[in-house]
C-alpha positions in Angstrom: -15.5 11.5 23.1 -18.1 10.7 20.4 -19.2 14.4 20.2 -15.6 15.2 19.0 -15.2 12.3 16.5 -14.8 13.3 12.9 -13.7 10.0 11.4 -14.8 6.5 12.4 -13.6 3.2 10.9 -14.6 -0.3 11.5 -12.3 -2.5 9.5 -12.7 -6.3 9.0 -15.7 -6.2 11.3 -17.9 -9.2 12.0 -20.9 -7.5 13.6 -23.9 -6.2 11.8 -24.3 -2.8 13.6 -26.9 -0.2 13.5 -25.0 2.2 11.2 -27.4 5.1 11.3 -27.6 5.2 15.1 -23.8 5.2 15.5 -23.5 8.1 13.0 -26.2 10.1 14.9 -24.3 9.6 18.1 -21.3 11.4 16.5 -22.6 14.8 15.3 -19.3 16.0 13.9 -18.6 12.9 11.9 -17.6 13.5 8.3 -16.0 10.1 7.5 -17.6 6.7 8.3 -16.2 3.4 7.1 -17.3 -0.1 7.7 -16.0 -3.3 6.1 -17.3 -6.8 6.9 -15.0 -9.5 8.1 -15.0 -12.8 6.2 -18.3 -14.4 5.3 -21.6 -13.6 6.9 -24.9 -14.6 5.1 -26.0 -11.6 3.1 -29.6 -11.9 4.4 -28.3 -10.8 7.8 -27.9 -7.3 6.3 -31.5 -7.1 5.1 -32.7 -5.7 8.5 -31.4 -3.4 11.2 -29.9 -5.6 13.9 -30.8 -3.5 16.9 -33.1 -0.8 18.0 -30.9 2.0 19.5 -32.0 4.6 22.1 -29.7 7.5 22.9 -29.5 8.8 26.4 -31.4 12.2 26.7 -28.5 13.7 28.6 -25.8 13.2 26.0 -25.2 11.9 22.5 -22.4 9.6 23.4 -21.5 6.1 22.1 -20.9 5.2 25.7 -24.6 5.7 26.5 -26.0 3.8 23.6 -28.6 1.2 24.7 -29.4 -1.7 22.4 -32.2 -4.2 22.3 -32.5 -7.0 19.9 -35.2 -6.5 17.2 -37.9 -9.1 17.5 -39.2 -11.0 14.5 -42.6 -9.3 14.8 -40.9 -5.9 14.8 -38.9 -6.8 11.7 -42.0 -7.9 9.9 -43.7 -4.6 10.8 -40.7 -2.7 9.5 -40.9 -4.6 6.2 -44.5 -3.7 5.8 -44.0 0.0 6.4 -43.4 2.3 3.5 -40.1 3.5 5.1 -39.3 0.4 7.1 -36.1 1.2 8.9 -36.6 4.9 9.9 -35.8 4.8 13.6 -35.8 8.5 14.0 -38.6 10.2 15.9 -41.0 12.5 14.2 -39.2 15.5 15.7 -35.8 14.7 14.0 -37.2 13.2 10.9 -35.4 15.7 8.7 -32.2 15.6 10.7 -29.2 15.5 8.4 -25.6 14.3 9.1 -22.3 15.9 8.1 -21.0 12.8 6.3 -19.0 13.5 3.2 -17.2 10.1 2.9 -19.2 6.9 3.4 -18.0 3.4 3.0 -20.4 0.5 3.8 -18.8 -2.6 2.3 -21.4 -5.1 3.3 -24.3 -6.2 1.1 -27.0 -3.9 2.5 -30.6 -4.1 1.2 -30.9 -0.9 -0.8 -34.4 0.1 0.5 -34.3 -1.3 4.0 -30.8 -0.4 5.0 -29.0 1.9 2.6 -31.9 4.4 1.8 -32.5 5.5 5.5 -28.8 6.3 5.8 -28.3 8.0 2.5 -31.4 10.3 2.8 -29.7 11.8 5.9 -26.4 12.5 4.1 -27.2 15.4 1.8 -23.5 16.5 1.9 -22.2 13.1 0.7 -19.5 13.3 -2.0 -17.9 9.9 -1.9 -19.8 6.6 -1.6 -18.3 3.1 -1.5 -21.1 0.5 -1.0 -21.5 -3.3 -1.4 -17.9 -3.9 -2.5 -17.0 -7.4 -1.2 -13.9 -9.5 -1.7 -14.3 -11.9 -4.7 -13.0 -14.7 -2.5 -16.0 -14.5 -0.2 -19.5 -15.8 -0.9 -20.9 -12.3 -0.8 -20.3 -11.7 -4.5 -23.1 -14.3 -5.2 -25.7 -12.1 -3.7 -28.0 -10.5 -6.3 -26.9 -7.0 -6.8 -30.4 -5.8 -7.8 -31.2 -6.0 -4.1 -28.3 -3.7 -3.0 -27.5 -1.4 -5.9 -29.6 1.5 -7.2 -27.6 4.3 -8.8 -30.7 6.4 -9.5 -31.6 6.2 -5.8 -28.1 7.1 -4.7 -28.1 10.3 -6.7 -31.7 11.2 -5.8 -30.9 11.0 -2.1 -27.3 12.4 -2.3 -27.3 15.0 -5.2 -23.7 16.1 -4.5 -22.2 12.7 -5.1 -19.0 12.8 -7.2 -17.5 9.4 -6.7 -19.2 6.0 -6.4 -17.8 2.5 -6.1 -20.4 -0.2 -5.9 -20.6 -3.9 -6.5 -16.9 -4.0 -7.3 -14.1 -6.2 -6.3 -11.2 -4.3 -7.8 -7.7 -5.0 -6.5 -7.0 -1.3 -6.2 -10.0 -0.7 -4.0 -8.1 0.1 -0.8 -5.8 2.5 -2.6 -8.7 4.3 -4.3 -10.7 4.6 -1.1 -7.7 6.1 0.7 -7.5 8.7 -2.1 -11.2 9.5 -1.7 -10.8 9.8 2.0 -8.1 12.3 1.5 -10.1 14.3 -1.0 -12.9 14.5 1.6 -10.5 15.7 4.3 -9.1 18.3 1.9 -12.6 19.6 1.4 -13.4 19.7 5.1 -10.0 21.2 6.0 -9.9 23.7 3.2 -7.9 27.0 3.6 -11.2 28.8 4.0 -11.7 27.1 7.3 -8.1 26.4 8.4 -4.7 28.0 8.0 -3.2 24.7 6.8 -4.0 21.5 4.9 -3.5 18.1 6.3 -0.7 17.2 3.9 2.6 19.0 3.5 3.2 20.7 0.2 6.2 18.5 -0.5 4.1 15.4 -0.4 3.3 13.6 -3.7 -0.3 13.5 -2.5 -0.5 17.2 -1.5 -3.4 19.2 -2.9 -1.0 21.7 -4.4 0.8 19.0 -6.4 -2.4 17.2 -7.3 -3.8 20.4 -8.8 -1.4 19.8 -11.7 -2.4 16.2 -12.1 -5.6 14.4 -13.0 -8.2 14.4 -10.2 -7.0 17.6 -8.4 -8.8 18.8 -5.3 -10.2 21.8 -7.3 -11.9 19.4 -9.7 -13.8 18.0 -6.7 -15.0 21.2 -5.2 -15.7 23.8 -7.8 -18.6 22.1 -9.6 -21.0 19.2 -9.3 -21.5 16.1 -11.3 -20.1 12.5 -11.2 -16.4 12.3 -11.4 -15.6 8.6 -10.8 -17.7 5.4 -11.2 -16.3 2.0 -10.4 -18.8 -0.8 -10.7 -19.5 -4.3 -12.0 -22.7 -5.5 -13.6 -24.5 -8.5 -12.2 -27.8 -10.3 -12.3 -30.5 -7.6 -12.5 -28.0 -4.8 -12.6 -26.1 -3.8 -15.7 -26.1 -1.6 -18.8 -29.7 -0.5 -18.4 -28.9 1.0 -15.0 -25.4 2.3 -15.7 -25.6 3.9 -19.1 -28.2 6.5 -18.2 -26.0 7.7 -15.4 -23.1 7.9 -17.8 -25.1 9.9 -20.3 -26.2 12.4 -17.6 -22.7 12.9 -16.3 -20.6 12.7 -19.5 -19.4 16.3 -19.2 -17.8 15.7 -15.7 -16.9 12.0 -15.8 -13.1 11.5 -15.4 -12.7 7.8 -14.3 -14.9 4.9 -15.5 -14.3 1.3 -14.4 -16.7 -1.3 -15.7 -16.6 -5.0 -15.1 -18.5 -8.1 -15.6 -20.3 -9.1 -12.4 -21.2 -12.4 -10.8 -24.7 -13.8 -10.6 -26.4 -15.3 -7.6 -25.4 -18.7 -9.1 -21.8 -17.8 -9.0 -21.2 -17.8 -12.8 -20.5 -14.9 -15.0 -23.5 -12.8 -15.8 -23.9 -10.1 -18.4 -26.1 -11.8 -21.0 -29.0 -9.5 -20.1 -27.0 -6.3 -20.5 -26.9 -4.5 -23.8 -23.9 -2.2 -23.8 -24.3 -1.1 -27.4 -25.5 2.4 -26.3 -22.0 3.1 -25.1 -20.9 4.3 -28.5 -23.7 6.9 -28.4 -22.2 8.6 -25.4 -20.4 11.4 -27.2 -17.9 14.1 -26.2 -16.3 12.6 -23.1 -13.9 15.5 -22.9 -12.7 14.8 -19.3 -12.5 11.0 -19.2 -8.9 10.2 -18.6 -9.1 6.7 -17.2 -11.2 3.9 -18.7 -11.2 0.2 -17.5 -13.3 -2.5 -19.2 -13.0 -6.1 -17.9 -14.6 -9.2 -19.3 -17.8 -7.5 -20.6 -19.3 -8.9 -23.8 -18.9 -5.8 -26.0 -19.1 -5.6 -29.8 -15.8 -4.4 -31.3 -17.6 -1.6 -33.3 -19.1 -0.3 -30.0 -15.8 -0.4 -28.2 -13.9 1.4 -31.0 -16.8 3.9 -31.3 -16.6 4.7 -27.6 -12.9 5.1 -27.5 -13.1 7.7 -30.3 -15.2 9.8 -28.0 -12.4 9.9 -25.3 -9.7 12.1 -26.7 -8.0 12.8 -23.4 -7.6 9.2 -22.2 -4.3 8.7 -20.5 -5.0 5.3 -18.8 -6.7 2.4 -20.7 -7.4 -1.1 -19.4 -9.1 -3.6 -21.8 -9.5 -7.2 -20.9 -11.3 -8.3 -24.0 -13.9 -11.1 -24.1 -14.7 -10.6 -27.8 -14.3 -13.6 -30.2 -12.3 -11.5 -32.6 -10.2 -8.4 -31.8 -10.0 -6.4 -35.0 -6.9 -4.6 -36.1 -9.1 -1.5 -36.0 -8.9 -1.5 -32.2 -5.1 -1.0 -32.2 -5.5 1.5 -35.0 -7.9 3.6 -32.8 -5.6 3.3 -29.8 -2.6 4.6 -31.7 -4.3 7.3 -33.8 -7.2 8.5 -31.7 -5.7 8.6 -28.2 -2.7 10.9 -28.4 -2.3 11.4 -24.6 -2.4 7.7 -23.7 0.6 6.8 -21.3 -0.7 3.5 -19.8 -2.1 0.5 -21.6 -3.2 -2.8 -20.1 -4.4 -5.3 -22.7 -5.7 -8.8 -22.0 -7.2 -11.4 -24.4 -9.3 -14.3 -23.1 -9.7 -16.1 -26.5 -7.0 -17.4 -28.8 -9.2 -16.3 -31.7 -9.1 -12.7 -30.5 -5.5 -11.8 -30.9 -4.4 -9.5 -33.8 -1.8 -10.7 -36.2 1.9 -10.5 -35.7 2.2 -7.8 -38.4 -0.4 -5.6 -36.7 1.4 -5.9 -33.4 4.7 -5.0 -34.9 3.1 -1.9 -36.5 1.4 -1.0 -33.3 4.5 -1.0 -31.1 6.9 0.6 -33.7 4.5 3.5 -34.4 3.6 4.5 -30.9 5.7 7.6 -31.2 7.1 7.5 -27.7 3.8 8.1 -25.8 3.3 4.9 -23.8 5.2 4.8 -20.5 3.5 1.7 -18.9 2.5 -1.4 -20.9 0.9 -4.6 -19.6 0.0 -7.5 -21.9 -1.9 -10.5 -20.6 -2.7 -14.0 -21.6 -2.7 -16.1 -24.8 1.1 -16.2 -25.4 0.9 -14.2 -28.6 4.3 -12.5 -28.3 6.9 -13.9 -30.8 10.5 -12.9 -31.1 9.5 -10.4 -33.9 6.8 -8.8 -31.6 9.2 -8.6 -28.7 11.7 -6.9 -31.0 9.1 -4.3 -31.8 8.4 -3.7 -28.1 12.2 -3.2 -27.8 11.8 0.0 -29.9 9.7 1.6 -27.2 12.6 3.0 -25.3 10.5 5.4 -23.4 8.8 2.5 -21.5 9.1 2.8 -17.7 7.0 -0.3 -16.9 6.6 -3.5 -18.8 4.4 -6.5 -17.7 4.3 -9.6 -19.8 1.8 -12.0 -18.1 1.4 -15.3 -19.8 2.0 -13.7 -23.2 5.7 -14.5 -24.1 5.9 -18.3 -24.0 6.6 -18.4 -27.7 9.6 -16.0 -27.5 12.9 -17.8 -27.7 15.1 -14.8 -26.7 14.9 -11.7 -24.5 17.6 -9.6 -26.1 15.1 -6.8 -26.8 14.9 -6.0 -23.1 18.5 -4.6 -23.3 17.2 -1.7 -25.3 14.7 -0.6 -22.7 17.1 1.4 -20.6 14.4 3.7 -19.1 12.6 0.7 -17.6 12.0 0.9 -13.8 9.8 -2.1 -13.4 9.7 -5.4 -15.2 7.3 -8.3 -14.7 7.7 -11.6 -16.6 5.3 -14.5 -16.2 5.8 -18.0 -17.7 8.6 -17.0 -20.0 10.6 -20.0 -21.3 13.4 -18.1 -23.0 16.8 -18.0 -21.3 16.9 -14.9 -18.9 20.4 -15.3 -17.4 22.2 -13.9 -20.5 20.3 -10.6 -20.3 19.7 -10.0 -16.5 23.1 -8.5 -15.8 22.5 -5.9 -18.5 19.3 -4.7 -16.9 21.1 -3.0 -14.0 18.8 0.1 -14.3 15.8 -1.8 -13.1 14.3 -0.8 -9.7 11.8 -3.6 -9.5 11.9 -7.1 -11.0 9.2 -9.8 -10.7 9.6 -13.3 -12.2 6.9 -15.8 -12.0 7.0 -19.3 -13.5 10.1 -18.6 -15.7 12.0 -21.8 -16.4 15.3 -20.5 -17.7 16.5 -18.3 -14.8 19.0 -19.3 -12.2 20.5 -18.1 -8.9 23.7 -17.2 -10.8 21.8 -15.0 -13.2 20.1 -13.1 -10.4 23.4 -12.8 -8.5 25.1 -11.4 -11.7 22.4 -8.7 -11.8 22.8 -7.5 -8.2 26.6 -7.7 -8.4 26.6 -5.5 -11.5 28.2 -2.1 -10.8 25.6 0.6 -10.7 22.7 -1.8 -10.0 19.6 0.1 -9.0 17.4 -2.8 -8.0 15.2 -2.3 -4.9 12.6 -5.0 -5.1 12.9 -8.6 -6.4 10.2 -11.2 -6.4 10.9 -14.7 -7.7 8.2 -17.4 -7.6 8.2 -20.9 -9.1 11.2 -20.2 -11.2 14.0 -22.4 -12.6 16.9 -23.6 -10.4 16.8 -21.0 -7.6 18.9 -22.0 -4.6 17.7 -20.8 -1.1 21.2 -19.9 0.1 21.8 -17.8 -3.0 18.6 -16.0 -2.4 19.8 -15.1 1.1 22.9 -13.6 -0.5 20.8 -11.7 -3.0 18.4 -10.4 -0.3 21.4 -9.2 1.7 22.9 -7.5 -1.3 19.6 -5.7 -2.1 19.5 -4.5 1.5 23.0 -3.0 1.3 22.2 -1.5 -2.1 19.1 0.2 -0.7 21.0 1.7 2.1 23.8 3.2 0.0 23.5 6.9 -0.8 24.0 6.4 -4.5 21.0 4.1 -4.6 18.5 6.6 -3.2 
């Protein structure tokens, strides 16, 4: 069976396997994915756990023989220049057909990752050392597991890399990369059909009209997507040179502050000032920047070099957020449709006057808006948000505690999704007027009741499909049962489709 396998996944695993030997046992393998289960001490992944011998008669996983590596053997391996090369001299240059590789365990870059990557010259998509922030793995020094220069040197066709990242969208992004790799493998040149139907929202024919189409990933080389977080011994000095070399092809850039081996935040040793000198990012459509200590001049200068940005996430750690930042977003990013802004310092928030100008002068471009933290939204600012009638999504997370009324929401009649966190203003008076919503999420909102929610679902023409209520007001369990039943009947009705 292993001789026919093309995709192999070990999800939530708890065994440190000999990855290279498993891949060599499956000669047609193009996708290999491994994610560790729960916490295993990272030092376990410093060395290959077993020495594997394949039967001479067949390359089958069923005939793999394993023997535990002795301490003496491990020491010998560490002394060698190429410590974990288990291949014989005859197949030293043997290459694998892997195009998608996911190794989400903290592998030592020289002892474990390099022997695998140098046998994957066709690799396009690499996800490596991405561990859940809730585990203790994130405390392991990234300098021992991440080397972007080495990744490109061993796999020159790489187009997408995610490393040292704990992004909440990781699973969705990796699923997208897997599909791209499948599309490349099952291209019309080799097969009469693609894996996906043309009617699918994820089909290559449809994606060709959107950002990140399959054509973008096959016609030319260069890095397309980089998702990574800095950490102790790994940061701007390693990341910025890669960005400079790939500025003409880069489409998605996700940068975050990493975690040190001590478990606290760590970016003090990174100098991100060179970001503003990366010019002419003509293809970068998605930029995410979270918790990094970045000078406001550098950030504004970088954004000016990204004229085609459509998706921008800024979780700002700066002491002061200048009005210039909002000016640049409004005047220099004409294609922006999604904006996620978060402020970690009360000193950082622009003035109420600036916010009102920003929202009332957006010219109908933004479709999705998320504002986080610091409760800077007043009634006047919320009224300004109410002028953005083109909005399809609005998320106010710990930002609107100062607002005393929510009347402005009534004007957002194109809104599909609404999230409100820790809002103290009365919500019952406006809920029944928001019948066009498809998704509603309320968290920690004091002034909302079961009667207000019932009035919403009982409103003629209500389009609500999803409702989440957590730690809110006076919500009665029996009334929520009625609301859940009502939503189920609404979802099944033909007019609700």
